[in-house]
N, CA, C and O of each residue as an XYZ file, in Angstrom:
528
protein
N       0.833     -1.190      0.000
C       0.000      0.000      0.000
C       0.880      1.257      0.000
O       0.662      2.175     -0.791
N       1.859      1.287      0.881
C       2.748      2.459      0.958
C       3.584      2.572     -0.314
O       3.830      3.675     -0.801
N       4.022      1.431     -0.852
C       4.807      1.456     -2.089
C       3.978      2.017     -3.243
O       4.490      2.767     -4.075
N       2.700      1.654     -3.291
C       1.820      2.170     -4.345
C       1.645      3.678     -4.200
O       1.613      4.400     -5.196
N       1.533      4.153     -2.960
C       1.341      5.590     -2.750
C       2.612      6.373     -3.083
O       2.542      7.472     -3.633
N       3.763      5.811     -2.751
C       5.027      6.461     -3.125
C       5.160      6.516     -4.647
O       5.601      7.522     -5.203
N       4.782      5.441     -5.303
C       4.838      5.404     -6.764
C       3.890      6.430     -7.375
O       4.191      7.022     -8.412
N       2.748      6.637     -6.729
C       1.767      7.633     -7.178
C       2.396      9.018     -7.256
O       2.211      9.728     -8.244
N       3.132      9.405     -6.229
C       3.754     10.727     -6.206
C       5.044     10.765     -7.030
O       5.393     11.801     -7.596
N       5.743      9.643     -7.093
C       6.982      9.594     -7.871
C       6.698      9.735     -9.369
O       7.474     10.363    -10.089
N       5.603      9.162     -9.834
C       5.234      9.209    -11.247
C       4.217     10.300    -11.526
O       3.250     10.090    -12.258
N       4.439     11.446    -10.948
C       3.542     12.596    -11.030
C       3.180     12.956    -12.465
O       2.015     13.230    -12.755
N       4.171     12.959    -13.380
C       3.943     13.363    -14.775
C       4.016     12.199    -15.742
O       4.084     12.422    -16.951
N       4.003     10.974    -15.263
C       4.158      9.807    -16.119
C       2.800      9.362    -16.655
O       1.997      8.782    -15.925
N       2.550      9.637    -17.930
C       1.304      9.252    -18.578
C       1.516      8.075    -19.534
O       0.594      7.720    -20.268
N       2.706      7.460    -19.544
C       3.029      6.481    -20.564
C       3.024      5.040    -20.084
O       2.740      4.148    -20.882
N       3.316      4.775    -18.856
C       3.479      3.406    -18.386
C       2.150      2.791    -17.974
O       1.092      3.176    -18.472
N       2.218      1.836    -17.064
C       1.025      1.148    -16.594
C       0.969      1.187    -15.077
O       1.999      1.331    -14.420
N      -0.232      1.060    -14.515
C      -0.441      0.948    -13.074
C      -1.338     -0.255    -12.841
O      -2.371     -0.408    -13.494
N      -0.940     -1.102    -11.911
C      -1.716     -2.316    -11.652
C      -3.048     -1.985    -10.980
O      -3.248     -0.896    -10.443
N      -3.934     -2.949    -11.030
C      -5.253     -2.801    -10.422
C      -5.141     -2.555     -8.925
O      -5.807     -1.670     -8.388
N      -4.298     -3.337     -8.246
C      -4.131     -3.179     -6.797
C      -3.563     -1.807     -6.441
O      -4.066     -1.136     -5.540
N      -2.518     -1.395     -7.150
C      -1.887     -0.109     -6.851
C      -2.870      1.039     -7.040
O      -2.895      1.976     -6.241
N      -3.673      0.970     -8.085
C      -4.642      2.032     -8.340
C      -5.625      2.162     -7.186
O      -5.843      3.259     -6.673
N      -6.216      1.051     -6.780
C      -7.253      1.123     -5.749
C      -6.690      1.390     -4.362
O      -7.395      1.956     -3.527
N      -5.434      1.002     -4.079
C      -4.822      1.390     -2.807
C      -4.669      2.908     -2.724
O      -4.936      3.513     -1.686
N      -4.242      3.506     -3.814
C      -4.078      4.967     -3.825
C      -5.432      5.660     -3.676
O      -5.545      6.643     -2.943
N      -6.450      5.162     -4.358
C      -7.789      5.743     -4.227
C      -8.253      5.654     -2.775
O      -8.776      6.627     -2.233
N      -8.065      4.494     -2.142
C      -8.467      4.325     -0.748
C      -7.721      5.279      0.178
O      -8.330      5.904      1.046
N      -6.414      5.393     -0.001
C      -5.641      6.309      0.844
C      -6.048      7.762      0.631
O      -6.109      8.527      1.593
N      -6.325      8.152     -0.593
C      -6.766      9.525     -0.841
C      -8.130      9.800     -0.208
O      -8.374     10.907      0.271
N      -9.014      8.813     -0.202
C     -10.316      8.982      0.462
C     -10.112      9.124      1.963
O     -10.741      9.978      2.589
N      -9.246      8.305      2.553
C      -8.981      8.390      3.995
C      -8.385      9.742      4.354
O      -8.782     10.347      5.349
N      -7.439     10.223      3.559
C      -6.830     11.533      3.817
C      -7.867     12.644      3.673
O      -7.880     13.583      4.470
N      -8.730     12.548      2.671
C      -9.789     13.546      2.494
C     -10.750     13.586      3.673
O     -11.135     14.665      4.126
N     -11.140     12.417      4.172
C     -12.034     12.363      5.339
C     -11.331     12.934      6.563
O     -11.941     13.665      7.343
N     -10.053     12.607      6.737
C      -9.298     13.156      7.868
C      -9.231     14.681      7.789
O      -9.359     15.360      8.808
N      -9.034     15.218      6.594
C      -9.014     16.678      6.440
C     -10.375     17.295      6.734
O     -10.450     18.377      7.317
N     -11.452     16.619      6.337
C     -12.799     17.113      6.656
C     -13.036     17.137      8.163
O     -13.579     18.106      8.693
N     -12.633     16.079      8.848
C     -12.783     16.028     10.310
C     -11.936     17.115     10.951
O     -12.381     17.787     11.881
N     -10.718     17.290     10.456
C      -9.823     18.330     10.955
C     -10.458     19.705     10.796
O     -10.424     20.512     11.725
N     -11.034     19.978      9.633
C     -11.668     21.274      9.402
C     -12.912     21.438     10.273
O     -13.124     22.503     10.853
N     -13.728     20.405     10.368
C     -14.940     20.492     11.173
C     -14.611     20.774     12.634
O     -15.239     21.623     13.266
N     -13.622     20.058     13.164
C     -13.263     20.273     14.573
C     -12.716     21.683     14.775
O     -12.961     22.290     15.817
N     -11.995     22.204     13.821
C     -11.450     23.556     13.946
C     -12.546     24.607     13.843
O     -12.562     25.565     14.617
N     -13.451     24.437     12.903
C     -14.535     25.403     12.714
C     -15.494     25.368     13.891
O     -16.004     26.409     14.307
N     -15.745     24.181     14.434
C     -16.669     24.039     15.555
C     -16.049     24.511     16.860
O     -16.717     24.520     17.894
N     -14.777     24.903     16.826
C     -14.128     25.409     18.033
C     -13.701     24.310     18.977
O     -13.588     24.534     20.182
N     -13.465     23.134     18.450
C     -13.106     22.008     19.300
C     -11.602     21.816     19.440
O     -11.150     20.793     19.954
N     -10.845     22.771     18.995
C      -9.420     22.666     19.250
C      -8.544     22.850     18.040
O      -8.935     23.455     17.042
N      -7.354     22.315     18.153
C      -6.266     22.359     17.184
C      -5.570     23.712     17.147
O      -4.591     23.861     16.415
N      -6.027     24.698     17.900
C      -5.305     25.951     18.032
C      -5.253     26.821     16.800
O      -4.324     27.619     16.673
N      -6.195     26.714     15.887
C      -6.183     27.534     14.689
C      -7.132     28.714     14.762
O      -7.222     29.491     13.811
N      -7.835     28.864     15.861
C      -8.784     29.970     15.934
C      -8.034     31.284     16.082
O      -7.034     31.376     16.794
N      -8.536     32.281     15.403
C      -7.932     33.600     15.426
C      -9.073     34.611     15.450
O      -9.967     34.566     14.606
N      -9.040     35.501     16.400
C     -10.151     36.438     16.540
C     -10.170     37.495     15.444
O     -11.203     38.130     15.232
N      -9.051     37.704     14.736
C      -9.040     38.724     13.689
C      -9.528     38.194     12.354
O      -9.893     38.981     11.480
N      -9.545     36.894     12.174
C      -9.999     36.305     10.918
C     -11.407     35.740     11.090
O     -11.792     35.376     12.201
N     -12.179     35.662     10.006
C     -13.545     35.148     10.114
C     -13.617     33.629     10.198
O     -14.544     33.030      9.652
N     -12.688     33.014     10.850
C     -12.707     31.565     11.008
C     -11.317     30.992     10.814
O     -10.395     31.704     10.418
N     -11.171     29.734     11.086
C      -9.859     29.108     10.945
C      -9.452     29.013      9.477
O     -10.225     28.537      8.645
N      -8.277     29.452      9.170
C      -7.817     29.504      7.789
C      -7.044     28.251      7.398
O      -7.236     27.719      6.304
N      -6.179     27.780      8.275
C      -5.306     26.649      7.932
C      -6.079     25.397      7.529
O      -5.746     24.806      6.502
N      -7.085     24.961      8.272
C      -7.801     23.758      7.848
C      -8.502     23.922      6.501
O      -8.569     22.976      5.715
N      -9.013     25.100      6.238
C      -9.686     25.339      4.962
C      -8.670     25.309      3.824
O      -8.951     24.778      2.749
N      -7.492     25.876      4.059
C      -6.433     25.848      3.045
C      -6.018     24.410      2.769
O      -5.847     24.031      1.610
N      -5.853     23.598      3.821
C      -5.508     22.184      3.636
C      -6.592     21.459      2.848
O      -6.290     20.694      1.931
N      -7.839     21.694      3.198
C      -8.951     21.001      2.565
C      -9.074     21.367      1.088
O      -9.420     20.517      0.268
N      -8.794     22.612      0.746
C      -8.881     23.050     -0.648
C      -7.640     22.636     -1.438
O      -7.747     22.256     -2.604
N      -6.479     22.706     -0.819
C      -5.247     22.421     -1.560
C      -5.046     20.930     -1.831
O      -4.403     20.580     -2.820
N      -5.569     20.048     -0.992
C      -5.353     18.615     -1.208
C      -5.911     18.128     -2.544
O      -5.176     17.488     -3.295
N      -7.173     18.398     -2.875
C      -7.660     17.959     -4.190
C      -6.925     18.625     -5.356
O      -6.710     18.001     -6.394
N      -6.546     19.875     -5.184
C      -5.834     20.579     -6.250
C      -4.471     19.927     -6.493
O      -4.045     19.786     -7.640
N      -3.790     19.529     -5.417
C      -2.497     18.859     -5.558
C      -2.618     17.488     -6.218
O      -1.659     17.006     -6.821
N      -3.766     16.868     -6.113
C      -3.952     15.517     -6.635
C      -4.524     15.458     -8.043
O      -4.741     14.361     -8.557
N      -4.773     16.570     -8.675
C      -5.372     16.555    -10.011
C      -4.449     15.884    -11.032
O      -4.849     14.914    -11.675
N      -3.246     16.374    -11.186
C      -2.328     15.847    -12.200
C      -1.893     14.415    -11.878
O      -1.967     13.563    -12.763
N      -1.440     14.105    -10.643
C      -1.056     12.711    -10.402
C      -2.234     11.750    -10.515
O      -2.058     10.609    -10.941
N      -3.424     12.192    -10.142
C      -4.603     11.337    -10.269
C      -4.955     11.064    -11.720
O      -5.306      9.941    -12.081
N      -4.862     12.084    -12.542
C      -5.109     11.922    -13.970
C      -4.062     10.996    -14.596
O      -4.394     10.116    -15.390
N      -2.809     11.206    -14.232
C      -1.731     10.364    -14.769
C      -1.914      8.911    -14.344
O      -1.728      8.003    -15.155
N      -2.273      8.682    -13.093
C      -2.451      7.314    -12.622
C      -3.646      6.644    -13.308
O      -3.597      5.453    -13.613
N      -4.709      7.399    -13.548
C      -5.878      6.842    -14.230
C      -5.535      6.476    -15.674
O      -5.967      5.434    -16.167
N      -4.773      7.313    -16.345
C      -4.354      7.001    -17.721
C      -3.469      5.757    -17.716
O      -3.604      4.903    -18.591
N      -2.564      5.645    -16.741
C      -1.716      4.457    -16.654
C      -2.549      3.207    -16.363
O      -2.252      2.130    -16.878
N      -3.591      3.350    -15.539
C      -4.471      2.206    -15.258
C      -5.236      1.786    -16.513
O      -5.422      0.594    -16.759
N      -5.674      2.757    -17.301
C      -6.329      2.448    -18.569
C      -5.367      1.715    -19.496
O      -5.771      0.782    -20.189
N      -4.109      2.123    -19.518
C      -3.107      1.436    -20.330
C      -2.950     -0.014    -19.876
O      -2.813     -0.915    -20.703
N      -2.972     -0.234    -18.571
C      -2.800     -1.582    -18.040
C      -3.964     -2.489    -18.433
O      -3.797     -3.700    -18.575
N      -5.138     -1.896    -18.605
C      -6.300     -2.697    -19.009
C      -6.433     -2.772    -20.532
O      -7.440     -3.260    -21.044
N      -5.418     -2.290    -21.256
C      -5.393     -2.408    -22.708
C      -6.128     -1.295    -23.436
O      -6.431     -1.431    -24.622
N      -6.417     -0.206    -22.753
C      -7.145      0.900    -23.382
C      -6.259      2.137    -23.494
O      -5.275      2.283    -22.769
N      -6.619      2.995    -24.389
C      -5.908      4.261    -24.566
C      -6.289      5.220    -23.443
O      -7.360      5.100    -22.847
N      -5.417      6.156    -23.166
C      -5.717      7.182    -22.174
C      -6.881      8.067    -22.583
O      -7.495      8.717    -21.738
N      -7.189      8.096    -23.879
C      -8.324      8.889    -24.369
C      -9.658      8.351    -23.861
O     -10.666      9.056    -23.900
N      -9.670      7.116    -23.390
C     -10.903      6.569    -22.816
C     -11.312      7.314    -21.544
O     -12.438      7.167    -21.068
N     -10.402      8.105    -21.002
C     -10.727      8.920    -19.826
C     -11.854      9.910    -20.143
O     -12.581     10.333    -19.244
N     -11.996     10.271    -21.397
C     -13.030     11.221    -21.811
C     -14.439     10.669    -21.587
O     -15.398     11.440    -21.560
N     -14.581      9.359    -21.429
C     -15.892      8.792    -21.108
C     -16.417      9.326    -19.776
O     -17.627      9.357    -19.553
N     -15.522      9.742    -18.903
C     -15.951     10.263    -17.602
C     -16.704     11.589    -17.740
O     -17.349     12.028    -16.789
N     -16.633     12.223    -18.896
C     -17.347     13.484    -19.114
C     -18.826     13.277    -19.457
O     -19.604     14.231    -19.452
N     -19.209     12.047    -19.752
C     -20.615     11.762    -20.050
C     -21.403     11.797    -18.747
O     -21.062     11.072    -17.812
N     -22.435     12.609    -18.657
C     -23.196     12.680    -17.409
C     -23.805     11.336    -17.029
O     -24.288     10.597    -17.887
N     -23.780     11.037    -15.775
C     -24.348      9.860    -15.111
C     -23.729      8.550    -15.605
O     -23.163      7.809    -14.802
N     -23.818      8.249    -16.882
C     -23.346      6.976    -17.421
C     -21.817      6.909    -17.429
O     -21.248      5.828    -17.282
N     -21.158      8.033    -17.596
C     -19.708      8.072    -17.712
C     -18.987      7.498    -16.510
O     -17.966      6.827    -16.666
N     -19.497      7.748    -15.316
C     -18.840      7.236    -14.111
C     -18.897      5.717    -14.080
O     -17.942      5.071    -13.648
N     -20.002      5.139    -14.534
C     -20.120      3.682    -14.555
C     -19.209      3.070    -15.610
O     -18.644      1.997    -15.396
N     -19.064      3.736    -16.733
C     -18.144      3.265    -17.771
C     -16.714      3.286    -17.241
O     -15.961      2.333    -17.445
N     -16.337      4.369    -16.563
C     -14.983      4.474    -16.023
C     -14.737      3.433    -14.938
O     -13.652      2.854    -14.885
N     -15.698      3.187    -14.088
C     -15.534      2.144    -13.067
C     -15.330      0.794    -13.737
O     -14.506     -0.003    -13.288
N     -16.074      0.530    -14.809
C     -15.902     -0.719    -15.558
C     -14.484     -0.811    -16.119
O     -13.834     -1.850    -16.004
N     -14.012      0.266    -16.720
C     -12.666      0.276    -17.288
C     -11.599      0.102    -16.201
O     -10.655     -0.670    -16.369
N     -11.754      0.821    -15.094
C     -10.727      0.838    -14.059
C     -10.697     -0.433    -13.218
O      -9.701     -0.701    -12.546
N     -11.769     -1.217    -13.245
C     -11.781     -2.483    -12.512
C     -11.487     -3.676    -13.422
O     -11.511     -4.821    -12.970
N     -11.213     -3.417    -14.684
C     -10.887     -4.494    -15.618
C      -9.551     -5.122    -15.250
O      -8.667     -4.465    -14.701
N      -9.424     -6.397    -15.561
C      -8.174     -7.101    -15.291
C      -7.071     -6.623    -16.225
O      -7.324     -6.064    -17.292
N      -5.857     -6.859    -15.792
C      -4.693     -6.540    -16.603
C      -4.688     -7.427    -17.840
O      -4.858     -8.643    -17.746
N      -4.493     -6.812    -18.993
C      -4.428     -7.565    -20.254
C      -2.999     -8.055    -20.468
O      -2.038     -7.371    -20.114
N      -2.874     -9.206    -21.032
C      -1.568     -9.783    -21.310
C      -0.898     -9.134    -22.502
O      -1.462     -8.224    -23.110
N       0.302     -9.589    -22.847
C       1.063     -8.980    -23.943
C       0.360     -9.049    -25.305
O       0.537     -8.157    -26.135
N      -0.430    -10.096    -25.539
C      -1.074    -10.229    -26.839
C      -2.187     -9.206    -27.034
O      -2.395     -8.734    -28.152
N      -2.901     -8.856    -25.979
C      -4.061     -7.977    -26.097
C      -3.773     -6.546    -25.665
O      -4.670     -5.703    -25.684
N      -2.533     -6.263    -25.275
C      -2.231     -4.963    -24.704
C      -1.022     -4.346    -25.395
O       0.102     -4.822    -25.236
N      -1.252     -3.300    -26.152
C      -0.138     -2.659    -26.859
C       0.765     -1.872    -25.925
O       1.830     -1.420    -26.346
N       0.370     -1.695    -24.660
C       1.182     -0.975    -23.677
C       2.007     -1.934    -22.828
O       2.660     -1.497    -21.882
N       1.997     -3.218    -23.135
C       2.595     -4.224    -22.279
C       4.112     -4.085    -22.154
O       4.675     -4.415    -21.110
N       4.773     -3.606    -23.190
C       6.226     -3.545    -23.180
C       6.771     -2.571    -22.160
O       7.959     -2.614    -21.842
N       5.949     -1.715    -21.652
C       6.398     -0.756    -20.654
C       6.282     -1.377    -19.258
O       5.389     -2.191    -19.022
N       7.155     -1.013    -18.349
C       7.097     -1.617    -17.017
C       5.872     -1.169    -16.228
O       5.320     -0.093    -16.454
N       5.468     -2.022    -15.301
C       4.347     -1.653    -14.438
C       4.828     -0.681    -13.384
O       5.887     -0.883    -12.790
N       4.062      0.375    -13.143
C       4.437      1.384    -12.158
C       3.602      1.173    -10.929
O       3.741      1.910     -9.953
């Protein structure tokens, strides 16, 4: 799990290789856990339950809100790169990511693509590249 997360940040701009099914979903799980932790952190700070971020001159705690907003922004490019690599591992082009733009149905198509098994060398033109 930790190795997959390190690889996620190490391959920040890598749109060419492949990412295994396990590595992809470990990173998704860790990002969800971190997001929930940031939400709890912000809620506790806003509710006045501690963490020492309250400031009487500002209209509320700033640090937790900055963390909560900056985390998704920091994950846009590596998340996109990892999704394209996962599509490559399932034998699809990175352009299949555009299916996610279709309202309602697109998310189900992407889940189908992202949960597909790894294709072998015969069915996958991206096979010659190492798994990331």
